[in-house]
C-alpha positions as CSV (number, residue, x, y, z in Angstrom):
1,X,-128.5,-15.2,-9.4
2,X,-126.9,-11.9,-10.3
3,X,-126.9,-11.0,-6.4
4,X,-125.0,-14.2,-5.8
5,X,-122.3,-13.3,-8.4
6,X,-122.0,-9.9,-6.9
7,X,-121.5,-11.4,-3.4
8,X,-118.7,-13.7,-4.7
9,X,-117.0,-10.8,-6.5
10,X,-116.8,-8.7,-3.2
11,X,-115.8,-11.5,-1.1
12,X,-112.8,-12.1,-3.4
13,X,-111.8,-8.3,-3.4
14,X,-111.7,-8.6,0.6
15,X,-109.5,-11.6,0.5
16,X,-106.8,-9.8,-1.9
17,X,-106.8,-6.7,0.2
18,X,-106.1,-8.9,3.4
19,X,-103.1,-10.8,1.9
20,X,-101.6,-7.6,0.4
21,X,-100.4,-6.3,3.8
22,X,-97.7,-9.2,3.9
23,X,-94.1,-8.4,2.7
24,X,-93.5,-9.2,-1.0
25,X,-90.6,-11.7,-1.3
26,X,-89.0,-11.3,-4.9
27,X,-86.5,-13.7,-6.2
28,X,-83.7,-12.9,-8.8
29,X,-84.2,-14.0,-12.4
30,X,-80.7,-15.4,-12.3
31,X,-80.3,-18.9,-10.8
32,X,-78.6,-18.8,-7.4
33,X,-75.0,-20.1,-7.6
34,X,-74.0,-22.1,-4.4
35,X,-70.3,-22.7,-4.0
36,X,-69.2,-26.4,-3.8
37,X,-67.3,-27.4,-0.9
38,X,-63.8,-28.5,-1.8
39,X,-62.5,-31.4,-0.2
40,X,-59.9,-30.9,2.4
41,X,-56.4,-32.4,1.6
42,X,-53.2,-32.3,3.6
43,X,-50.1,-30.9,1.9
44,X,-47.4,-33.5,1.0
45,X,-44.7,-31.2,2.4
46,X,-44.3,-28.2,4.3
47,X,-40.6,-27.8,3.4
48,X,-39.5,-25.6,0.4
49,X,-37.5,-27.5,-2.4
50,X,-34.0,-26.7,-1.9
51,X,-32.6,-26.6,-5.5
52,X,-29.0,-26.2,-4.2
53,X,-29.2,-29.5,-2.6
54,X,-30.7,-31.2,-5.4
55,X,-27.9,-30.0,-7.7
56,X,-25.2,-31.1,-5.3
57,X,-24.1,-27.6,-4.3
58,X,-25.2,-27.6,-0.7
59,X,-22.9,-26.3,1.8
60,X,-23.5,-29.3,4.0
61,X,-22.7,-31.9,1.4
62,X,-19.4,-33.9,2.1
63,X,-16.5,-33.6,0.1
64,X,-14.5,-36.5,-0.9
65,X,-10.8,-36.8,0.3
66,X,-7.9,-38.1,-1.4
67,X,-6.4,-41.3,-0.6
68,X,-3.7,-40.2,1.7
69,X,-1.3,-42.9,1.3
70,X,1.9,-41.5,2.7
71,X,2.9,-38.0,3.4
72,X,1.8,-35.3,1.0
73,X,4.5,-33.9,-1.5
74,X,4.6,-30.4,-2.9
75,X,6.0,-30.5,-6.5
76,X,6.7,-27.1,-7.9
77,X,8.1,-26.3,-11.3
78,X,6.1,-25.2,-14.2
79,X,3.0,-25.3,-12.1
80,X,2.5,-26.0,-8.2
81,X,0.9,-29.4,-7.5
82,X,0.2,-31.0,-4.1
83,X,0.3,-35.0,-4.4
84,X,0.8,-38.0,-2.3
85,X,3.8,-40.7,-2.2
86,X,1.6,-43.3,-3.5
87,X,0.7,-41.3,-6.6
88,X,4.4,-40.7,-7.1
89,X,5.1,-44.3,-7.0
90,X,2.3,-45.0,-9.6
91,X,3.9,-42.3,-12.0
92,X,7.3,-44.0,-11.6
93,X,5.8,-47.3,-12.4
94,X,4.1,-46.0,-15.5
95,X,7.3,-44.3,-16.9
96,X,10.3,-46.2,-15.7
97,X,10.5,-48.4,-18.6
98,X,10.5,-45.3,-20.9
99,X,13.2,-43.8,-18.9
100,X,15.5,-46.8,-18.8
101,X,15.2,-47.1,-22.7
102,X,16.2,-43.6,-23.0
103,X,19.1,-44.0,-20.8
104,X,20.1,-46.9,-23.0
105,X,19.7,-44.7,-26.1
106,X,20.6,-41.3,-25.2
107,X,22.8,-41.6,-22.1
108,X,20.7,-39.6,-19.7
109,X,20.3,-41.3,-16.2
110,X,16.9,-42.9,-15.8
111,X,16.7,-41.5,-12.2
112,X,17.2,-38.0,-13.6
113,X,14.5,-38.2,-16.3
114,X,12.1,-39.8,-13.9
115,X,12.9,-37.1,-11.1
116,X,12.5,-34.3,-13.6
117,X,9.2,-35.9,-15.0
118,X,7.8,-36.0,-11.4
119,X,8.9,-32.6,-10.6
120,X,8.0,-30.8,-13.7
121,X,4.7,-32.3,-14.3
122,X,3.4,-32.6,-10.7
123,X,3.5,-36.6,-11.2
124,X,1.2,-36.0,-14.1
125,X,-1.2,-33.7,-12.5
126,X,0.3,-30.4,-13.5
127,X,-1.7,-28.2,-16.0
128,X,0.9,-28.8,-18.7
129,X,1.0,-32.4,-18.5
130,X,-2.9,-32.6,-18.5
131,X,-3.4,-30.2,-21.2
132,X,-0.4,-30.7,-23.5
133,X,1.1,-34.2,-22.5
134,X,4.1,-31.9,-21.6
135,X,5.9,-33.7,-18.5
136,X,9.1,-31.7,-18.7
137,X,8.0,-27.8,-19.1
138,X,9.8,-27.7,-22.5
139,X,9.0,-24.5,-24.1
140,X,8.4,-24.1,-27.9
141,X,11.8,-22.3,-28.7
142,X,12.4,-21.3,-32.5
143,X,12.5,-24.8,-34.2
144,X,9.2,-26.2,-32.8
145,X,6.8,-26.5,-35.5
146,X,4.2,-28.6,-33.7
147,X,1.1,-27.9,-31.6
148,X,1.6,-25.6,-28.6
149,X,-0.2,-24.3,-25.6
150,X,0.2,-20.9,-23.5
151,X,1.0,-21.2,-20.0
152,X,2.2,-18.7,-17.3
153,X,6.0,-19.4,-16.2
154,X,8.7,-16.9,-16.1
155,X,6.7,-14.7,-18.0
156,X,2.9,-14.4,-18.7
157,X,1.5,-16.7,-21.5
158,X,4.7,-18.4,-22.7
159,X,4.6,-20.9,-25.3
160,X,5.0,-24.5,-24.4
161,X,5.1,-27.8,-26.7
162,X,2.2,-29.8,-26.7
163,X,2.4,-33.6,-27.5
164,X,-0.2,-36.3,-28.5
165,X,1.4,-38.8,-26.0
166,X,3.4,-38.4,-22.8
167,X,5.9,-40.9,-24.3
168,X,6.6,-38.3,-26.9
169,X,7.4,-35.7,-24.5
170,X,10.0,-38.2,-22.8
171,X,11.5,-38.8,-26.0
172,X,11.6,-34.9,-26.9
173,X,13.3,-34.4,-23.5
174,X,16.1,-36.7,-24.4
175,X,16.5,-35.2,-27.8
176,X,16.4,-31.8,-26.3
177,X,19.3,-32.5,-23.9
178,X,21.5,-34.3,-26.7
179,X,20.8,-31.6,-29.2
180,X,21.9,-28.4,-27.4
181,X,25.6,-27.4,-26.9
182,X,24.9,-26.1,-23.6
183,X,24.1,-29.3,-22.0
184,X,27.2,-31.2,-23.7
185,X,29.0,-31.0,-20.6
186,X,26.7,-33.3,-18.9
187,X,27.5,-36.2,-21.0
188,X,31.0,-36.3,-19.8
189,X,29.7,-37.3,-16.4
190,X,29.2,-40.8,-15.1
191,X,25.9,-42.1,-16.2
192,X,25.1,-43.0,-12.6
193,X,26.3,-39.9,-10.9
194,X,22.7,-38.3,-10.4
195,X,24.1,-35.8,-8.2
196,X,26.4,-34.3,-10.5
197,X,23.6,-34.4,-13.4
198,X,21.1,-32.6,-11.1
199,X,23.7,-29.9,-10.4
200,X,24.8,-29.5,-14.0
201,X,21.1,-29.3,-15.3
202,X,20.7,-26.3,-13.3
203,X,24.1,-24.8,-14.2
204,X,23.2,-25.4,-17.6
205,X,20.0,-23.2,-17.2
206,X,17.5,-26.0,-17.4
207,X,15.7,-24.4,-14.5
208,X,15.8,-21.0,-12.7
209,X,14.8,-22.4,-9.3
210,X,17.8,-22.3,-7.3
211,X,16.6,-25.4,-5.3
212,X,16.3,-27.5,-8.5
213,X,19.2,-29.8,-8.1
214,X,18.3,-30.5,-4.3
215,X,14.6,-31.3,-5.3
216,X,15.9,-33.8,-7.8
217,X,18.1,-35.4,-5.7
218,X,15.6,-35.6,-2.9
219,X,13.1,-37.3,-5.2
220,X,15.7,-39.7,-6.6
221,X,16.8,-40.9,-3.0
222,X,13.6,-40.8,-1.4
223,X,11.7,-43.0,-4.1
224,X,15.0,-44.9,-4.9
225,X,14.9,-44.0,-8.6
226,X,18.7,-44.9,-8.6
227,X,17.7,-48.4,-8.8
228,X,16.7,-48.1,-12.5
229,X,20.2,-46.6,-13.2
230,X,21.4,-49.8,-11.5
231,X,19.5,-51.8,-13.7
232,X,20.8,-50.4,-16.8
233,X,24.3,-50.2,-15.7
234,X,24.2,-53.7,-14.0
235,X,25.5,-52.5,-10.6
236,X,24.1,-52.4,-7.1
237,X,24.7,-48.9,-5.9
238,X,23.2,-47.5,-2.8
239,X,23.7,-43.7,-1.7
240,X,25.5,-43.4,1.7
241,X,23.2,-41.8,4.4
242,X,24.3,-37.9,4.6
243,X,25.0,-37.0,8.1
244,X,24.5,-33.7,9.8
245,X,26.9,-31.3,8.1
246,X,28.6,-29.4,11.1
247,X,29.6,-26.1,9.4
248,X,30.2,-22.6,11.1
249,X,29.9,-24.1,14.5
250,X,27.0,-26.3,13.7
251,X,24.8,-23.7,12.2
252,X,23.6,-26.2,9.3
253,X,21.9,-29.2,9.1
254,X,21.3,-31.5,5.9
255,X,17.6,-32.8,5.4
256,X,17.1,-36.5,5.7
257,X,14.3,-38.7,4.7
258,X,11.3,-38.1,6.9
259,X,12.3,-34.8,8.1
260,X,9.8,-32.0,8.2
261,X,10.0,-28.5,9.3
262,X,7.9,-29.3,12.3
263,X,10.1,-32.1,13.4
264,X,13.1,-30.1,12.8
265,X,11.8,-27.3,14.9
266,X,11.2,-29.7,17.8
267,X,14.6,-31.1,17.6
268,X,16.6,-27.8,17.3
269,X,14.1,-26.1,19.8
270,X,12.9,-23.6,17.3
271,X,9.5,-22.6,16.0
272,X,8.5,-23.4,12.1
273,X,8.5,-19.6,11.5
274,X,12.2,-19.3,13.1
275,X,13.4,-21.9,10.5
276,X,11.6,-20.3,7.7
277,X,12.8,-16.8,8.6
278,X,16.4,-18.2,8.9
279,X,16.5,-19.8,5.5
280,X,14.1,-17.3,3.5
281,X,11.6,-19.7,3.0
282,X,8.2,-18.9,1.6
283,X,6.7,-22.3,2.3
284,X,7.1,-25.5,4.2
285,X,8.8,-27.5,1.4
286,X,12.1,-29.1,2.0
287,X,14.0,-31.5,0.1
288,X,16.5,-34.6,1.0
289,X,20.0,-33.4,0.8
290,X,19.0,-29.6,1.4
291,X,21.1,-27.6,3.9
292,X,19.2,-25.5,6.1
293,X,20.4,-23.0,8.5
294,X,19.4,-23.9,12.1
295,X,21.2,-20.8,14.0
């Protein structure tokens, strides 16, 4: 029995010694972490987000154009504004009744009031008209106790009157002219003589622009503002068509309705730049009734 146990023991030792020659594989005590496969998804967009386009500031975005009804008109007084004939007509429609009432009450031609309002306010689009309802470019002066705004004109940051409503500006314009001695000569003129009134305003110092009378007359005749004088005065006046002024051997021409520097350059066989140099013009602005040199 003892021999049998000894034999079994020796056999077991033999088996262990044979298996010990194989390589030993050790496993880590830490669990093996296998990365999970992520599902493959397709990107929704490969284009970067353009914030400038989203905010409407793209350089390719279209710009809105004004309704070009009629020729563009450049109005230059207390501020330079470019507007269109239809906008000027709408302005006249808004203020014609105020102008005619002022003519009845104060003796200033409605045509002059409207022409000054159009020119000085840029048909309501100028800086003073928008910021202060000041349609006539009236400065503060010593007696003004109301609100005011600063605006660059003949000098930097001058004081201009501010009104709550445009109609107050129209009323103050009439009171301004009737209360100042330097304008007293105007009220000796015929109420329907807008040409004399336009020249008288410039002579009395209302504006420093040498072309101020021509600009007013041009607006009155182009937009037929004299019709409102007719209504107040119960008359049927129509201005006579101005002919070419022949002076100094035909050197001058009087601007007619519809004339432009381009059309005149073709008519008189000059370039636009030649016309501007002959007349010391800094821009292409011309007015009906204005005399320009053509030779």
